[in-house]
C-alpha positions in Angstrom: 10.6 -17.8 -14.8 8.4 -19.4 -12.8 11.0 -19.5 -9.9 11.3 -16.2 -10.7 8.0 -15.1 -10.0 7.4 -16.9 -7.0 10.1 -15.6 -5.9 8.2 -12.1 -6.5 5.5 -13.1 -4.9 7.4 -14.0 -1.9 9.4 -10.9 -2.0 6.2 -9.0 -2.0 3.9 -10.8 0.9 7.6 -10.1 2.9 7.6 -6.9 2.5 3.7 -6.5 3.6 4.4 -8.5 6.6 8.3 -6.6 7.7 6.2 -2.9 6.7 3.1 -3.7 9.0 5.5 -6.1 11.9 7.2 -3.0 12.5 4.5 -0.9 12.7 3.2 -3.0 15.8 6.7 -2.6 17.4 6.2 1.4 16.8 3.1 1.2 18.1 3.7 -1.0 21.7 6.1 1.2 22.3 4.1 3.7 22.4 1.7 1.6 24.5 3.9 1.1 26.7 5.5 4.9 27.4 3.9 6.0 30.6 1.4 9.2 30.2 3.4 11.3 31.4 6.6 10.5 28.7 3.8 11.1 25.8 2.7 14.4 27.1 6.1 14.9 27.4 9.3 15.2 25.5 7.2 12.3 23.2 9.5 12.3 19.9 12.5 12.6 21.8 11.4 10.0 23.9 10.5 7.3 21.0 13.9 8.4 18.9 16.0 7.5 22.0 13.6 4.0 22.1 15.8 0.4 20.1 12.9 -1.0 19.6 11.4 1.8 18.1 13.5 2.4 16.1 14.4 -0.9 14.9 10.2 -0.6 14.2 10.6 2.1 12.4 13.6 0.6 9.7 11.2 -2.1 9.5 8.3 0.2 8.4 10.4 2.5 6.2 13.2 0.3 5.2 13.6 -3.5 5.0 10.3 -3.4 4.2 10.5 -0.8 0.7 13.2 -2.8 0.0 11.4 -5.7 -0.4 9.0 -3.7 -1.7 10.8 -2.6 -4.6 12.9 -5.9 -5.3 9.9 -7.1 -5.8 8.8 -4.8 -8.4 10.8 -6.6 -11.1 9.8 -9.7 -10.5 6.1 -9.5 -10.2 5.2 -5.8 -11.0 2.8 -3.0 -9.4 -0.2 -5.1 -10.7 0.1 -8.0 -7.9 2.1 -6.0 -5.3 -0.4 -4.1 -3.2 -2.4 -7.5 -3.4 0.4 -9.6 -2.0 1.3 -7.1 0.4 -2.0 -6.8 2.1 -1.1 -10.1 3.6 0.8 -7.9 6.1 -2.3 -7.0 7.9 -3.1 -10.5 9.1 0.4 -9.1 11.1 -1.0 -6.1 11.9 -3.8 -7.8 12.8 -2.4 -9.7 15.6 0.2 -7.7 16.6 -2.9 -5.3 17.9 -4.5 -8.2 19.6 -1.5 -8.6 21.9 -0.7 -5.1 22.8 -4.4 -4.5 24.0 -4.8 -8.1 25.6 -7.4 -9.6 23.4 -8.6 -13.2 21.8 -9.2 -13.1 17.6 -13.3 -12.9 17.7 -15.2 -15.0 14.7 -15.5 -12.4 11.9 -11.3 -11.4 12.9 -10.5 -15.8 12.5 -12.7 -15.4 8.9 -11.1 -12.2 7.9 -7.7 -13.8 8.2 -8.9 -16.8 6.7 -10.6 -14.7 3.6 -7.1 -13.1 3.4 -5.4 -16.1 2.6 -7.3 -18.1 0.6 -6.4 -14.2 -1.8 -3.2 -14.3 -1.7 -3.4 -17.8 -2.4 -5.6 -16.4 -5.9 -3.8 -14.2 -6.6 -0.3 -16.3 -6.5 -2.1 -18.2 -9.0 -3.2 -15.4 -11.1 -0.2 -14.7 -12.6 -0.8 -11.4 -13.9 2.9 -10.3 -13.6 4.1 -7.5 -15.6 7.8 -7.7 -16.1 10.3 -4.3 -16.4 12.3 -6.2 -19.1 9.5 -6.3 -21.0 9.0 -2.3 -21.4 11.4 0.5 -23.0 10.2 3.5 -19.8 10.6 6.1 -23.0 7.9 4.9 -25.6 5.7 7.7 -26.2 2.2 5.2 -25.8 2.9 4.0 -23.2 4.4 7.6 -21.4 1.1 8.5 -22.5 -0.9 6.2 -20.8 0.9 6.4 -17.9 0.4 10.3 -17.9 -3.4 9.6 -18.4 -3.7 6.9 -15.9 -1.7 9.6 -13.1 -3.9 12.0 -14.1 -7.2 10.6 -13.6 -5.8 9.6 -10.0 -5.0 13.1 -9.4 -8.2 14.5 -11.4 -10.3 11.8 -8.9 -8.4 12.5 -6.1 -9.3 16.8 -6.7 -12.7 16.0 -7.1 -13.0 14.4 -3.7 -11.1 16.4 -2.1 -13.9 19.5 -3.0 -17.2 17.3 -2.3 -15.7 17.0 1.0 -14.9 20.5 1.8 -18.3 20.9 0.7 -20.3 18.2 2.9 -21.1 19.4 5.8 -21.9 15.5 7.6 -18.3 14.5 9.5 -18.8 10.6 8.4 -19.1 11.7 4.2 -16.0 14.0 5.0 -13.8 11.0 6.3 -15.0 8.9 3.4 -14.1 11.0 1.3 -10.9 11.5 2.6 -10.2 8.1 2.7 -10.4 7.5 -0.7 -8.0 10.3 -1.4 -5.6 9.0 1.0 -6.1 5.2 -1.1 -5.8 7.0 -4.1 -2.0 8.4 -3.3 -1.5 4.9 -2.3 -2.0 3.3 -5.8 0.1 6.5 -7.2 2.7 5.7 -5.4 2.9 1.6 -5.6 2.6 2.4 -9.7 5.3 5.0 -9.4 7.7 2.1 -8.3 8.0 0.9 -11.6 9.3 4.2 -13.3 11.1 4.3 -11.1 12.5 0.9 -11.3 13.0 1.2 -14.5 15.0 3.9 -14.4 17.2 3.6 -11.3 20.3 1.5 -12.3 21.1 3.5 -14.9 20.9 6.8 -13.8 23.5 5.7 -11.2 25.2 4.0 -13.6 25.3 7.9 -15.3 24.1 5.7 -18.7 20.6 7.7 -18.5 19.8 9.5 -21.6 17.7 12.7 -20.6 14.3 11.7 -20.7 15.0 9.1 -18.0 16.8 11.0 -15.7 13.5 13.4 -16.0 11.5 10.1 -15.6 13.6 9.5 -12.5 13.1 13.0 -10.3 9.4 13.1 -11.2 9.1 9.7 -10.3 11.1 10.2 -6.8 9.5 13.6 -6.0 6.2 12.0 -6.4 6.7 8.8 -4.6 7.9 11.4 -1.9 4.6 13.4 -2.0 2.5 10.7 -2.4 3.3 8.9 0.8 3.7 12.2 2.8 -0.2 13.3 1.6 -1.6 10.0 1.9 -0.7 9.5 5.3 -1.7 12.9 6.1 -4.7 12.3 4.4 -6.3 9.1 6.3 -4.7 10.5 10.4 -7.0 13.7 9.0 -10.0 10.9 8.2 -9.6 9.9 11.4 -10.5 12.8 13.3 -13.7 13.3 11.3 -14.9 9.6 11.3 -14.5 5.8 12.9 -11.2 4.5 11.9 -12.4 0.7 11.7 -14.5 2.3 8.5 -12.4 4.2 7.0 -9.2 1.9 6.7 -10.8 -0.5 4.5 -12.5 1.9 2.9 -8.4 3.6 1.7 -8.3 -0.4 0.8 -10.8 0.2 -2.2 -8.8 2.0 -4.3 -5.4 0.9 -3.9 -6.5 -2.9 -4.4 -8.8 -1.9 -8.2 -6.5 0.6 -9.6 -3.8 -2.6 -10.0 -6.1 -3.7 -12.3 -6.4 -1.3 -15.1 -2.5 -0.6 -14.4 -2.9 -4.8 -16.1 -5.1 -4.2 -18.5 -5.6 -0.1 -19.5 -1.9 1.3 -19.2 0.4 -1.9 -20.7 -2.4 -3.1 -22.5 -1.9 -6.5 -21.2 -4.1 -9.9 -21.9 -4.4 -12.0 -19.3 -2.7 -15.3 -19.3 -6.7 -17.1 -19.6 -10.2 -16.1 -18.1 -9.8 -18.6 -15.3 -6.5 -16.2 -14.5 -8.7 -13.0 -14.5 -11.6 -14.0 -12.1 -9.1 -15.0 -9.6 -7.4 -11.6 -9.8 -10.2 -9.8 -9.4 -12.1 -12.4 -6.8 -8.8 -12.0 -4.7 -9.1 -8.1 -5.0 -13.1 -8.7 -3.6 -11.7 -11.1 -0.9 -8.9 -8.6 -0.2 -11.3 -6.2 0.8 -13.7 -8.2 2.2 -11.3 -9.3 4.9 -10.1 -5.6 5.1 -13.7 -4.5 6.8 -13.4 -8.0 8.8 -10.4 -6.7 10.2 -10.8 -3.2 10.2 -11.9 -3.3 14.2 -8.6 -4.6 15.7 -7.0 -2.4 12.5 -8.5 0.6 14.3 -7.5 -0.3 17.8 -3.8 -0.5 16.6 -4.2 3.1 15.0 -5.6 5.3 18.2 -2.2 4.0 19.4 -1.0 7.6 19.9 
């Protein structure tokens, strides 16, 4: 069982690395593109570029496969934090593109990220899909309450961002909404993975089919709107601040999933401390690495 857990940790880290490496490849192609090609037939030129297509496949194909595979062994509580390891690849890749060296804050950020990933692995706060009946009414109620809470938070920040006149605050609220979108996407992989095999084997009951369809729609919508909201936030705020702000809901909600949705008790007080401290380190690291992430995001 320990070997499967470590394998799941490896898969989640690999997913984050592959996903962000794909992003770096795509941004490199865009950065190397002559200005006249960016102005005319931009996407048509990209689609013809093999390196850009390879980056797209890594980001949205292979990275997603590793992400879903990891769900089978570690569950939705640890994966968002473990995938944050890919930010190291993103930062180093951005440095190569812009032709600069690592600054001291970025060295510290990378060290903190590596430490955080190690602590997450040691926490052992895994969720085994096989232990749960996705049709259990109590579990479905808690899943519904968690989902509704995330949506309510998104609606709240959407309302206040529309009412505020300061662009800096609007950007923060939009980034938070994006974070909640991806929090939902990260969580709803669990119901999808719990039903997908039975659906495709044509042995699923009606309730499992409904959950599978709803999960598929929700995953698509939350990923699309998560990207839209963070891009909208960049129009009114500084990406170097907004990117780590986006990470706060993404990294914090897994603790609620573990403790409230699945009613799990941490293996011990030490493990719970390691889990919470690792999430804190990831958020701090995200702020330290945000400048380089922002440079990569601004390549269009």
